N, C-alpha and C positions, 0 to 999 in steps of 0.2 A: 605408512607415515614416515616422513623424513625424520632424521635425527633432531631431537629437540635441543637446540642450542641455547635456548633461554627458558628453562622450566619455571613455572609459576603456578600458584594455587594447588600445590601438591604436598606441602609440608605445613606444619603448625608453627613454623618460625620463618620469618622473612630473612632473605639473604641479599647482600649487595655484592655484585660481581662486576669485573671490568667488561666493558663493551668489546665485542669480538669483531665488529664490522667497522669499515671506514665511516667517516662523517661526510667528507667531501670526496666524490668519486672522479673528479676531473682535476687536471693540473691547472693551476691559475696562470693565465697568460693575459696579454694585453687585449686579446679578442674576447675575453669573458664578458658576459652580459651585464655585470655590475663590477664595481671597483674591487681591487684586491683587498682593500681594507675591510669592506663588508663581508667578503667571502672568508677572510681570516677570522672575522668576528663570528661568523656562522660556525666555522669549524671549532672555534675555541669556546663559544658560549652557547651554541645550539639554537641561535635565532638571529635574525636581523630585521630591522624595520626600515622600510622605504617610504618616506613621506610623499604625499601628493602624486602617487603613481597614476591615479585616475582623476579626471577633471571634475569640477563641481557639476558640470552639465551631465556627465556620465553618472555621477552619484545620484543626481536628481532623478534620472531615468530609472536607476535601480530602486530607489525608494518608491517611485510611482508603481513599479511592478510589484513591489512587496505589498503595498496597500491593496492592490487587486487580489493578490494571493490570500491576504487575510480575510477578504470578503467572499472567497470562493467556498461556498458551503459544501460542494462536492469534494473538494480537496480536503477540507477539514474533517471529513468522515473517513478518509483513507488512513492506512497505517503510517504513511509517510509523514503525516502531521502529528507531532507530539505536543501534548499540552502539559502545563504544570500540574503537579499532583493535587494541589489544594485549590488554587484559584481558577484553573481551567484556561488560563491565558496561554496563547501559543508560545511554545518553547523552541521548537525546531521544525523545519521542513526538510526532509531528506530527499536524495536523488534529484536535486534541483537541476542538474545539468542534463537530465533526460526528459524533464517534464516542463521546461520553460525555455522558449526559443532565445530570449535575451541572455539568460544565464548560461545557456548552452554555448553561445558565442563567446561569453566572457571566459568560460572554461578553456577555450582554445586561444585566448589572446596571447600574442607573442611576448607581451610585457611580463607575463608570469610564467608561461610555459618554457620560454628560453632559459629562465633561471632554474626552473625545476629540472629540466634536462641536463643542464650543466652540473648542478650539485649532485644529481643522482647518476650522471655518467651515461646518458643514452636515452632511448625511447621510453616514454612513460605513458601510463593510463590513469584514469581516475578511479581510485579505490573507493572513495566515498565523497559525496558532496552534500552540503546542507546550508540552510539559513539558520543562524542561531539568534534568538531574540532574548533580550532582557527588557521587557516592557517597564515603563516607569512605575515605580511603587510596588510592582508585582514580580519582577524577574528574580528568580532564585539562583543560587550559586551553582557552579560546576566545580566539584571538589577536586583536590589535588590528584593527579594521575599522570601516567605515561600512556599515551595513545598506543604505542607499540605493544605494551603488555596486553591490552585488550585485543588488538588486531592479531597478535600472535596466538594468544590462547583461544579466543573465540572465533577468529576468522581463518587461522592457519597461515598468516603471513610469516614466511620462514626467517627473513633477516631484516636488519635495520637499513633498508634502502628505500625509504619513503619520507615524505615531508608534508606538512600542512601549509597552505597558503590562505591567510585570512585577510579578506578585503574589508576594510572598515567602512561601513555604510553610514554610520553616525560618528560624531566625535566620541572617542573612548578615553575615559579618565578614571582616576582612582575612585571617584565618587560614584560613578554609575556602573562599575563592575568591569573595568578594563582587565584584560588577561594579565595574570602574573606568571612569571617563569623563574625557575631556579637556574641561573646561567652556569653551564658546565655540568649540570646533572645528567646530560645526555651521554656522558662518557662512562656512566655506570648503570647497570641494570638492577633494578629493585624488584624482587619477586614479591608476590602478595600472598596473603593467607586465606584459606577457605576454598572449598570446592565450588565450581561454577554451577549454579542452579539451572534447571531446565527452563528454556525460554527466558533466560536472564535479561535479554534485551528489552522485554516488555516493561521491566521495572527500571533498568539501568539508564534508559534514555530519558526517563523522568527524574530519577535520582539514583546515582550510582552507589551501590553498597558492596559490590564485589569487584575485585580488580583495583582497589584503592589502597594506597600505602598505609602501613601501620604507623601509629603516632611516634614511636621511638625512632623509626627510620626517617620519618619526615623531619623530626627535630634534628637528627644528625645531619641530614643533607642540607637543611636550611641553614644550620650553623656553618657548614662547610662552604656552601656556594652563595648564600644570600638569596634575596628575592628582588627581582626587577619587575616593574610595572610598565606594560606596553601602552603608554599614553600617546595618542596621536590624533590628528584631525581626520575627518571623513575623507576617503579617497586614498589614504595611506594603506600600505600592504605589509603584513607581518608574515615572514617565513619562519617556521620553526621545525626542528628535527623531530622525527617520529618518537624519539625517546626522551625528549626534554620534559621534565616534570613541570606541569602547569595547572592552573585553576583560576577561578574568578569568584569574586564576592557577589552577594545578592545586590540588587539595585533597588534601594529605597528612596532614590531621588525621583523627581518627576520626569527626568530626561531619559528617554529610551536608549538602549544600546543594541545595535543590530550589526551583525557581521556575516559575510558570505565566506564559506569555507570550501576549499577544494583540497582533497588529499591526493597527491600524486605518488604513484608507486612505479618502480622500474619494471619493465616488461619481463625481466629475468627473475623477478621476485613475486610472481603471481601467487595468490593464496592457494593453499593445499587443504588437506584435512585439518580441521581445528586441533590444536594441541590440548584438548580437553575431551572428556567423555560426553560431548554434546554434539548435536547436528550443527551444521553451519548456520550463521545468522542469515536472515532474508537478503535477497539481492538488492533491495533498496538501501540497505545499510552497508553492505560490503559486496562490491562487484566481483562476481565469480564466473558468470556465464557470458556476459556481454562485454568482454574485455576488448577494447580497441585502442591502439596506439594513437596518441594525439599528433 
């Protein structure tokens, strides 16, 4: 096992330590795929929002594809389809870039991959892809967490050289559960309390209970950094660093909230042995065997 640069779930008390890795791995030039202002915001705040990157016609095609997936009974019986713990409503569909031709093409779209390669400084692959649903009146929350903490501990991702790209498929607003982020929190690493249970993913994909920050640390970081809400129209794209603390509320409005996620990881940051005493999570959650540069 590699040296554990970011230990977590090993002590009975949480710790907050400085980030050891860069945020932006490329030098900002006039040839960058987005403006210097946006890249500087990403480095400073850990996220950036690009309005209207995909057209209404493209979004309509995505939504049509989603409706087909929701009616695919064979898919709904696979582990890739995750339902809400109580209502049984569809919560997520994983490995979407491998199992659907349209979303496979979106995963390679230069409008997002050029940005991912620039921020991460070279060739990237998809560590994880998924559709996240918050159906109207039934969509439950995604509690506060750092993705990297889970990817590091449970998947064996060595360093913070990954990011999430969230394509908004419906309008996202504070009422229907838009993503909330703590701007600047990516500069610090928050360890979590408690050992990782066996097959934790079976529960955590429905409702995460391990790898979530303690209340005292959340209060401290929220006071220090504040909370932003990524409200935007369908077709907009949110990029956020792997270590940015984020979460979202339940959706008790009639309006659904659906987003398409691609997690890009640098080719030099491939997952290794998990940094916990558990086997790796399945391939459909964390790419380990079928790694291909985009």
